[in-house]
Phi, psi and omega in degrees: 000135184276160183300323186294324183287316180299325177296318180298311186292320178294320180295320180294322179291325176295315180291332174285340180271352180288133183296138173274149175261124174223147176273149191201166183229130184292127180259323182203158178244130177230152179286145176241113182249021181301322177295318179292327179293315173299311176299310176302321182293307181303308182298325182286323185297311188292320182296309179298319181293319177292323182276326184234014185066210186295325177290323173299310174313305178301308180294322177296322185290318176300305181297317185295320183288329174295307186293325179294324184285324178291323173298313178300323179286325186292327183284350185075016182264025177289134177278190178247131175229141186231136180272124188240129176261117188276180181299332186270003183084002174284148174249123186229149182266126176237147173263149182220079184290345184253341188230149174241136185236157175262152173298127183095355180283139174284139185211160177252143179261122181239114180060245178252019188228141166282140177231152165301136175324309180300317179292324176301318188286318175296333185287332183273000000 
């Protein structure tokens, strides 16, 4: 493969990884307990697998994920997740660790995160 082909392929990969900007509107706010669910699930998979083999690992994973989410919510450590309606009418769920939004607020989707329109305009 020639150097020129490698450069072209690298450029295409770089352009395809560039985040797209889309306008959207916040439809609803939900607490996000994904990190607690993941941590609880992984710990319980390991403990359940050690205690009960494959069946214990599967059961432990489900119970641990549920408990991890509940513990995170009870501790008040829930993050922010938003249901966002995009320009094409789809409603998608996005996490936002840095910004808080109100229902009805207009946002821009940058990569996998919603950002305020003011931040989006100043970044360009």
